[in-house]
DRENPA-567599 format. One record per atom (N, C-alpha, C): residue number from 1; x, y, z. Coordinates in nm, 2 decimals, always signed. Each point is the difference from the previous one (the first is absolute). Layout:
num->NUM	u->X	v->Y	w->Z;
...
end
This chain:
num->1	u->+8.13	v->+7.94	w->+4.05;
num->1	u->-0.08	v->+0.10	w->+0.08;
num->1	u->-0.03	v->-0.07	w->+0.14;
num->2	u->+0.04	v->+0.08	w->+0.10;
num->2	u->-0.01	v->-0.04	w->+0.14;
num->2	u->-0.13	v->+0.06	w->+0.06;
num->3	u->-0.09	v->-0.07	w->+0.05;
num->3	u->-0.12	v->+0.05	w->+0.06;
num->3	u->+0.01	v->-0.03	w->+0.15;
num->4	u->-0.01	v->+0.10	w->+0.09;
num->4	u->+0.00	v->-0.02	w->+0.14;
num->4	u->-0.14	v->-0.03	w->+0.05;
num->5	u->-0.02	v->-0.11	w->+0.07;
num->5	u->-0.13	v->-0.03	w->+0.06;
num->5	u->+0.00	v->+0.03	w->+0.14;
num->6	u->-0.09	v->+0.08	w->+0.04;
num->6	u->-0.01	v->+0.04	w->+0.15;
num->6	u->-0.10	v->-0.09	w->+0.07;
num->7	u->+0.02	v->-0.02	w->+0.13;
num->7	u->-0.08	v->-0.08	w->+0.08;
num->7	u->-0.14	v->+0.07	w->+0.01;
num->8	u->-0.10	v->-0.09	w->+0.00;
num->8	u->-0.14	v->+0.05	w->+0.01;
num->8	u->-0.02	v->+0.06	w->+0.14;
num->9	u->-0.07	v->+0.11	w->+0.01;
num->9	u->-0.03	v->+0.06	w->+0.13;
num->9	u->-0.14	v->-0.03	w->+0.05;
num->10	u->+0.00	v->-0.08	w->+0.11;
num->10	u->-0.13	v->-0.05	w->+0.04;
num->10	u->-0.07	v->+0.11	w->+0.08;
num->11	u->-0.13	v->-0.01	w->+0.01;
num->11	u->-0.08	v->+0.10	w->+0.08;
num->11	u->+0.04	v->+0.00	w->+0.14;
num->12	u->+0.03	v->-0.12	w->+0.05;
num->12	u->+0.04	v->-0.01	w->+0.14;
num->12	u->+0.13	v->+0.08	w->+0.03;
num->13	u->+0.10	v->-0.01	w->-0.09;
num->13	u->+0.12	v->+0.07	w->+0.03;
num->13	u->-0.02	v->+0.15	w->-0.01;
num->14	u->-0.08	v->+0.04	w->-0.10;
num->14	u->-0.03	v->+0.14	w->-0.02;
num->14	u->-0.07	v->+0.06	w->+0.13;
num->15	u->-0.09	v->-0.08	w->+0.05;
num->15	u->-0.07	v->+0.04	w->+0.12;
num->15	u->+0.09	v->+0.02	w->+0.12;
num->16	u->+0.09	v->-0.10	w->+0.01;
num->16	u->+0.10	v->+0.00	w->+0.11;
num->16	u->+0.08	v->+0.13	w->-0.01;
num->17	u->+0.05	v->+0.02	w->-0.12;
num->17	u->+0.09	v->+0.12	w->-0.02;
num->17	u->-0.08	v->+0.13	w->+0.04;
num->18	u->-0.13	v->+0.00	w->-0.04;
num->18	u->-0.08	v->+0.12	w->+0.03;
num->18	u->-0.01	v->+0.02	w->+0.15;
num->19	u->-0.03	v->-0.11	w->+0.07;
num->19	u->-0.02	v->+0.01	w->+0.14;
num->19	u->+0.12	v->+0.03	w->+0.08;
num->20	u->+0.12	v->-0.05	w->-0.05;
num->20	u->+0.13	v->+0.04	w->+0.06;
num->20	u->+0.02	v->+0.15	w->-0.01;
num->21	u->-0.03	v->+0.06	w->-0.12;
num->21	u->+0.02	v->+0.14	w->-0.02;
num->21	u->-0.09	v->+0.08	w->+0.09;
num->22	u->-0.12	v->-0.05	w->+0.03;
num->22	u->-0.09	v->+0.07	w->+0.09;
num->22	u->+0.06	v->-0.01	w->+0.14;
num->23	u->+0.04	v->-0.11	w->+0.04;
num->23	u->+0.06	v->-0.02	w->+0.13;
num->23	u->+0.12	v->+0.09	w->+0.02;
num->24	u->+0.09	v->+0.00	w->-0.10;
num->24	u->+0.11	v->+0.09	w->+0.01;
num->24	u->-0.03	v->+0.14	w->+0.03;
num->25	u->-0.11	v->+0.05	w->-0.07;
num->25	u->-0.05	v->+0.14	w->+0.02;
num->25	u->-0.04	v->+0.02	w->+0.14;
num->26	u->-0.08	v->-0.09	w->+0.05;
num->26	u->-0.06	v->+0.01	w->+0.13;
num->26	u->+0.11	v->+0.00	w->+0.11;
num->27	u->+0.10	v->-0.10	w->-0.01;
num->27	u->+0.10	v->-0.01	w->+0.09;
num->27	u->+0.10	v->+0.12	w->-0.01;
num->28	u->+0.01	v->+0.05	w->-0.12;
num->28	u->+0.09	v->+0.12	w->-0.02;
num->28	u->-0.05	v->+0.12	w->+0.08;
num->29	u->-0.14	v->+0.02	w->+0.00;
num->29	u->-0.06	v->+0.11	w->+0.07;
num->29	u->+0.03	v->-0.02	w->+0.15;
num->30	u->-0.03	v->-0.13	w->+0.05;
num->30	u->+0.01	v->-0.02	w->+0.14;
num->30	u->+0.15	v->+0.02	w->+0.05;
num->31	u->+0.09	v->-0.05	w->-0.08;
num->31	u->+0.14	v->+0.01	w->+0.03;
num->31	u->+0.04	v->+0.14	w->+0.01;
num->32	u->-0.05	v->+0.09	w->-0.10;
num->32	u->+0.03	v->+0.14	w->+0.00;
num->32	u->-0.05	v->+0.07	w->+0.13;
num->33	u->-0.12	v->-0.04	w->+0.04;
num->33	u->-0.06	v->+0.06	w->+0.13;
num->33	u->+0.09	v->-0.04	w->+0.12;
num->34	u->+0.04	v->-0.13	w->+0.00;
num->34	u->+0.09	v->-0.05	w->+0.11;
num->34	u->+0.13	v->+0.08	w->+0.01;
num->35	u->+0.06	v->+0.02	w->-0.12;
num->35	u->+0.13	v->+0.07	w->-0.01;
num->35	u->-0.02	v->+0.14	w->+0.05;
num->36	u->-0.10	v->+0.07	w->-0.04;
num->36	u->-0.03	v->+0.13	w->+0.05;
num->36	u->-0.01	v->+0.01	w->+0.15;
num->37	u->-0.08	v->-0.10	w->+0.05;
num->37	u->-0.02	v->-0.01	w->+0.15;
num->37	u->+0.14	v->-0.01	w->+0.07;
num->38	u->+0.08	v->-0.09	w->-0.05;
num->38	u->+0.13	v->-0.03	w->+0.06;
num->38	u->+0.09	v->+0.13	w->+0.00;
num->39	u->+0.00	v->+0.07	w->-0.12;
num->39	u->+0.07	v->+0.13	w->-0.01;
num->39	u->-0.05	v->+0.10	w->+0.10;
num->40	u->-0.13	v->+0.01	w->+0.02;
num->40	u->-0.05	v->+0.10	w->+0.09;
num->40	u->+0.04	v->-0.04	w->+0.14;
num->41	u->+0.00	v->-0.13	w->+0.04;
num->41	u->+0.04	v->-0.04	w->+0.13;
num->41	u->+0.15	v->+0.03	w->+0.02;
num->42	u->+0.08	v->-0.02	w->-0.10;
num->42	u->+0.14	v->+0.03	w->+0.01;
num->42	u->+0.03	v->+0.14	w->+0.02;
num->43	u->-0.08	v->+0.09	w->-0.07;
num->43	u->+0.03	v->+0.14	w->+0.02;
num->43	u->-0.05	v->+0.05	w->+0.13;
num->44	u->-0.10	v->-0.06	w->+0.06;
num->44	u->-0.05	v->+0.03	w->+0.13;
num->44	u->+0.10	v->-0.04	w->+0.11;
num->45	u->+0.08	v->-0.11	w->-0.02;
num->45	u->+0.09	v->-0.05	w->+0.09;
num->45	u->+0.15	v->+0.03	w->-0.03;
num->46	u->+0.02	v->+0.12	w->-0.06;
num->46	u->+0.14	v->+0.04	w->-0.04;
num->46	u->+0.08	v->+0.02	w->+0.12;
num->47	u->-0.05	v->+0.04	w->+0.11;
num->47	u->+0.07	v->+0.03	w->+0.12;
num->47	u->+0.07	v->-0.12	w->+0.07;
num->48	u->-0.05	v->-0.12	w->-0.04;
num->48	u->+0.06	v->-0.12	w->+0.06;
num->48	u->+0.14	v->-0.02	w->-0.06;
num->49	u->+0.09	v->-0.02	w->+0.09;
num->49	u->+0.14	v->-0.01	w->-0.04;
num->49	u->+0.03	v->-0.15	w->+0.01;
num->50	u->+0.06	v->-0.05	w->-0.11;
num->50	u->+0.04	v->-0.14	w->-0.01;
num->50	u->+0.10	v->-0.05	w->+0.10;
num->51	u->+0.08	v->+0.09	w->+0.04;
num->51	u->+0.11	v->-0.03	w->+0.11;
num->51	u->-0.07	v->-0.04	w->+0.13;
num->52	u->-0.12	v->+0.04	w->+0.03;
num->52	u->-0.07	v->-0.04	w->+0.12;
num->52	u->-0.04	v->-0.15	w->-0.01;
num->53	u->-0.03	v->-0.04	w->-0.12;
num->53	u->-0.05	v->-0.13	w->-0.02;
num->53	u->+0.11	v->-0.11	w->+0.00;
num->54	u->+0.11	v->+0.03	w->-0.06;
num->54	u->+0.10	v->-0.10	w->-0.01;
num->54	u->+0.14	v->+0.06	w->+0.02;
num->55	u->+0.10	v->-0.08	w->+0.04;
num->55	u->+0.13	v->+0.05	w->+0.02;
num->55	u->+0.10	v->-0.07	w->-0.10;
num->56	u->+0.09	v->+0.08	w->-0.06;
num->56	u->+0.09	v->-0.06	w->-0.09;
num->56	u->+0.13	v->-0.05	w->+0.07;
num->57	u->+0.05	v->-0.11	w->-0.04;
num->57	u->+0.12	v->-0.05	w->+0.05;
num->57	u->+0.09	v->-0.05	w->-0.11;
num->58	u->+0.13	v->+0.02	w->+0.01;
num->58	u->+0.09	v->-0.04	w->-0.10;
num->58	u->+0.00	v->-0.15	w->-0.02;
num->59	u->+0.03	v->-0.05	w->-0.12;
num->59	u->+0.00	v->-0.14	w->-0.03;
num->59	u->+0.09	v->-0.08	w->+0.08;
num->60	u->+0.12	v->+0.06	w->+0.03;
num->60	u->+0.10	v->-0.07	w->+0.08;
num->60	u->-0.06	v->-0.04	w->+0.14;
num->61	u->-0.07	v->+0.10	w->+0.06;
num->61	u->-0.06	v->-0.03	w->+0.13;
num->61	u->-0.10	v->-0.11	w->+0.00;
num->62	u->-0.09	v->+0.01	w->-0.11;
num->62	u->-0.10	v->-0.11	w->-0.01;
num->62	u->+0.06	v->-0.14	w->-0.02;
num->63	u->+0.10	v->-0.01	w->-0.08;
num->63	u->+0.07	v->-0.12	w->-0.02;
num->63	u->+0.06	v->-0.06	w->+0.13;
num->64	u->+0.06	v->+0.09	w->+0.07;
num->64	u->+0.06	v->-0.04	w->+0.13;
num->64	u->-0.11	v->-0.05	w->+0.10;
num->65	u->-0.11	v->+0.07	w->+0.00;
num->65	u->-0.11	v->-0.04	w->+0.09;
num->65	u->-0.05	v->-0.14	w->-0.04;
num->66	u->-0.02	v->-0.02	w->-0.13;
num->66	u->-0.05	v->-0.13	w->-0.04;
num->66	u->+0.09	v->-0.11	w->+0.02;
num->67	u->+0.13	v->+0.02	w->-0.01;
num->67	u->+0.10	v->-0.10	w->+0.03;
num->67	u->+0.00	v->-0.04	w->+0.15;
num->68	u->-0.02	v->+0.10	w->+0.08;
num->68	u->+0.00	v->-0.02	w->+0.15;
num->68	u->-0.13	v->-0.08	w->+0.03;
num->69	u->-0.11	v->+0.03	w->-0.06;
num->69	u->-0.13	v->-0.06	w->+0.03;
num->69	u->-0.01	v->-0.15	w->-0.05;
num->70	u->+0.08	v->-0.04	w->-0.10;
num->70	u->-0.02	v->-0.13	w->-0.05;
num->70	u->+0.04	v->-0.11	w->+0.10;
num->71	u->-0.09	v->-0.09	w->+0.01;
num->71	u->+0.03	v->-0.11	w->+0.10;
num->71	u->+0.03	v->-0.13	w->-0.08;
num->72	u->+0.12	v->-0.04	w->+0.01;
num->72	u->+0.04	v->-0.13	w->-0.08;
num->72	u->+0.03	v->-0.11	w->+0.10;
num->73	u->-0.05	v->+0.00	w->+0.12;
num->73	u->+0.03	v->-0.10	w->+0.09;
num->73	u->-0.08	v->-0.13	w->-0.02;
num->74	u->-0.09	v->+0.00	w->-0.09;
num->74	u->-0.08	v->-0.12	w->-0.03;
num->74	u->+0.07	v->-0.11	w->-0.05;
num->75	u->+0.10	v->+0.03	w->-0.09;
num->75	u->+0.08	v->-0.11	w->-0.05;
num->75	u->-0.06	v->-0.05	w->-0.13;
num->76	u->+0.08	v->-0.08	w->-0.08;
num->76	u->-0.04	v->-0.05	w->-0.12;
num->76	u->-0.03	v->-0.15	w->+0.01;
num->77	u->-0.12	v->-0.05	w->-0.05;
num->77	u->-0.03	v->-0.14	w->+0.01;
num->77	u->+0.09	v->-0.07	w->-0.09;
num->78	u->+0.05	v->-0.12	w->+0.04;
num->78	u->+0.08	v->-0.08	w->-0.09;
num->78	u->-0.08	v->-0.12	w->-0.05;
num->79	u->+0.00	v->-0.01	w->-0.14;
num->79	u->-0.07	v->-0.11	w->-0.06;
num->79	u->+0.10	v->-0.10	w->-0.06;
num->80	u->-0.03	v->-0.13	w->+0.00;
num->80	u->+0.08	v->-0.10	w->-0.06;
num->80	u->-0.01	v->+0.02	w->-0.15;
num->81	u->+0.11	v->+0.01	w->-0.07;
num->81	u->-0.01	v->+0.03	w->-0.15;
num->81	u->-0.07	v->-0.11	w->-0.08;
num->82	u->+0.01	v->-0.13	w->+0.05;
num->82	u->-0.06	v->-0.11	w->-0.07;
num->82	u->-0.15	v->+0.00	w->+0.02;
num->83	u->-0.04	v->-0.01	w->+0.13;
num->83	u->-0.14	v->-0.02	w->+0.03;
num->83	u->-0.08	v->+0.13	w->+0.01;
num->84	u->+0.07	v->+0.11	w->+0.02;
num->84	u->-0.05	v->+0.14	w->+0.02;
num->84	u->-0.09	v->+0.01	w->+0.13;
num->85	u->+0.03	v->-0.09	w->+0.10;
num->85	u->-0.06	v->+0.01	w->+0.13;
num->85	u->+0.09	v->+0.06	w->+0.10;
num->86	u->-0.06	v->+0.07	w->+0.10;
num->86	u->+0.08	v->+0.06	w->+0.10;
num->86	u->+0.02	v->-0.10	w->+0.12;
num->87	u->+0.05	v->+0.03	w->+0.11;
num->87	u->+0.03	v->-0.09	w->+0.11;
num->87	u->-0.12	v->-0.06	w->+0.06;
num->88	u->-0.12	v->+0.07	w->-0.02;
num->88	u->-0.13	v->-0.05	w->+0.06;
num->88	u->-0.07	v->-0.09	w->-0.11;
num->89	u->+0.05	v->-0.01	w->-0.12;
num->89	u->-0.07	v->-0.08	w->-0.10;
num->89	u->-0.10	v->+0.07	w->-0.08;
num->90	u->+0.00	v->+0.13	w->+0.01;
num->90	u->-0.10	v->+0.08	w->-0.08;
num->90	u->+0.07	v->+0.06	w->-0.12;
num->91	u->-0.08	v->+0.02	w->-0.10;
num->91	u->+0.05	v->+0.06	w->-0.13;
num->91	u->+0.00	v->+0.16	w->+0.02;
num->92	u->+0.08	v->+0.07	w->-0.09;
num->92	u->+0.00	v->+0.15	w->+0.01;
num->92	u->-0.14	v->+0.05	w->-0.03;
num->93	u->-0.02	v->+0.12	w->+0.05;
num->93	u->-0.14	v->+0.07	w->-0.01;
num->93	u->-0.02	v->+0.03	w->-0.15;
num->94	u->+0.11	v->+0.04	w->-0.07;
num->94	u->-0.02	v->+0.04	w->-0.13;
num->94	u->-0.02	v->-0.11	w->-0.10;
num->95	u->+0.02	v->-0.12	w->+0.04;
num->95	u->-0.01	v->-0.12	w->-0.09;
num->95	u->-0.15	v->-0.04	w->-0.02;
num->96	u->-0.05	v->-0.01	w->-0.12;
num->96	u->-0.14	v->-0.03	w->-0.02;
num->96	u->-0.02	v->-0.15	w->+0.01;
num->97	u->-0.13	v->-0.04	w->+0.01;
num->97	u->-0.03	v->-0.14	w->+0.03;
num->97	u->+0.03	v->-0.09	w->-0.11;
num->98	u->-0.01	v->+0.04	w->-0.12;
num->98	u->+0.04	v->-0.08	w->-0.11;
num->98	u->+0.14	v->-0.05	w->+0.00;
num->99	u->+0.09	v->+0.10	w->+0.03;
num->99	u->+0.14	v->-0.03	w->+0.01;
num->99	u->+0.03	v->-0.10	w->+0.12;
num->100	u->-0.07	v->+0.03	w->+0.11;
num->100	u->+0.01	v->-0.09	w->+0.12;
num->100	u->-0.03	v->-0.15	w->-0.04;
num->101	u->-0.12	v->-0.01	w->-0.07;
num->101	u->-0.04	v->-0.13	w->-0.04;
num->101	u->+0.11	v->-0.07	w->-0.09;
num->102	u->+0.05	v->+0.08	w->-0.09;
num->102	u->+0.10	v->-0.05	w->-0.09;
num->102	u->+0.13	v->-0.05	w->+0.07;
num->103	u->+0.04	v->+0.08	w->+0.10;
num->103	u->+0.12	v->-0.03	w->+0.08;
num->103	u->-0.03	v->-0.13	w->+0.08;
num->104	u->-0.12	v->-0.01	w->+0.06;
num->104	u->-0.03	v->-0.13	w->+0.07;
num->104	u->+0.00	v->-0.12	w->-0.09;
num->105	u->-0.06	v->+0.01	w->-0.12;
num->105	u->+0.00	v->-0.11	w->-0.09;
num->105	u->+0.15	v->-0.04	w->-0.04;
num->106	u->+0.08	v->+0.10	w->-0.03;
num->106	u->+0.14	v->-0.04	w->-0.03;
num->106	u->+0.07	v->-0.06	w->+0.12;
num->107	u->-0.03	v->+0.05	w->+0.12;
num->107	u->+0.07	v->-0.06	w->+0.12;
num->107	u->-0.05	v->-0.15	w->+0.01;
num->108	u->-0.13	v->-0.03	w->-0.02;
num->108	u->-0.04	v->-0.14	w->+0.01;
num->108	u->+0.06	v->-0.09	w->-0.10;
num->109	u->+0.02	v->+0.06	w->-0.12;
num->109	u->+0.07	v->-0.08	w->-0.11;
num->109	u->+0.14	v->-0.03	w->+0.04;
num->110	u->+0.07	v->+0.10	w->+0.05;
num->110	u->+0.14	v->-0.03	w->+0.05;
num->110	u->+0.01	v->-0.10	w->+0.11;
num->111	u->-0.10	v->+0.01	w->+0.10;
num->111	u->+0.00	v->-0.10	w->+0.11;
num->111	u->-0.02	v->-0.14	w->-0.05;
num->112	u->-0.10	v->-0.02	w->-0.10;
num->112	u->-0.02	v->-0.13	w->-0.06;
num->112	u->+0.12	v->-0.05	w->-0.07;
num->113	u->+0.07	v->+0.09	w->-0.07;
num->113	u->+0.12	v->-0.05	w->-0.07;
num->113	u->+0.11	v->-0.05	w->+0.10;
num->114	u->+0.01	v->+0.08	w->+0.11;
num->114	u->+0.10	v->-0.03	w->+0.10;
num->114	u->-0.04	v->-0.14	w->+0.06;
num->115	u->-0.13	v->-0.02	w->+0.03;
num->115	u->-0.04	v->-0.13	w->+0.06;
num->115	u->+0.02	v->-0.11	w->-0.09;
num->116	u->-0.02	v->+0.02	w->-0.13;
num->116	u->+0.02	v->-0.11	w->-0.10;
num->116	u->+0.14	v->-0.03	w->-0.01;
num->117	u->+0.09	v->+0.09	w->+0.00;
num->117	u->+0.15	v->-0.02	w->-0.01;
num->117	u->+0.05	v->-0.07	w->+0.13;
num->118	u->-0.06	v->+0.03	w->+0.11;
num->118	u->+0.05	v->-0.07	w->+0.12;
num->118	u->-0.04	v->-0.14	w->+0.02;
num->119	u->-0.11	v->-0.04	w->-0.06;
num->119	u->-0.05	v->-0.14	w->+0.01;
num->119	u->+0.08	v->-0.09	w->-0.09;
end
């Protein structure tokens, strides 16, 4: 015989549920009033034509405009693949400090190895 044991319902959770239900009712009334107000305003402004507010353009025209507007004269920064530094000795903007410290540590280790081998 299988007996299902349900979780105990605390007074606190019952009270919270009750208060949420009351809140839902109050907000429901307010929301209904707002919606009615919006509908009334919309009916009053029926004479407004949306064509006056915006103009439609075909997608092909928009794509052509955006391609013309794009400015790619800035160029791409070049980073050394080993050290990840650019020509000025700074790391990329997207690289976080933890990774930078890790790179610096590995570079120091490599330099010490090279110095040991040369002596």
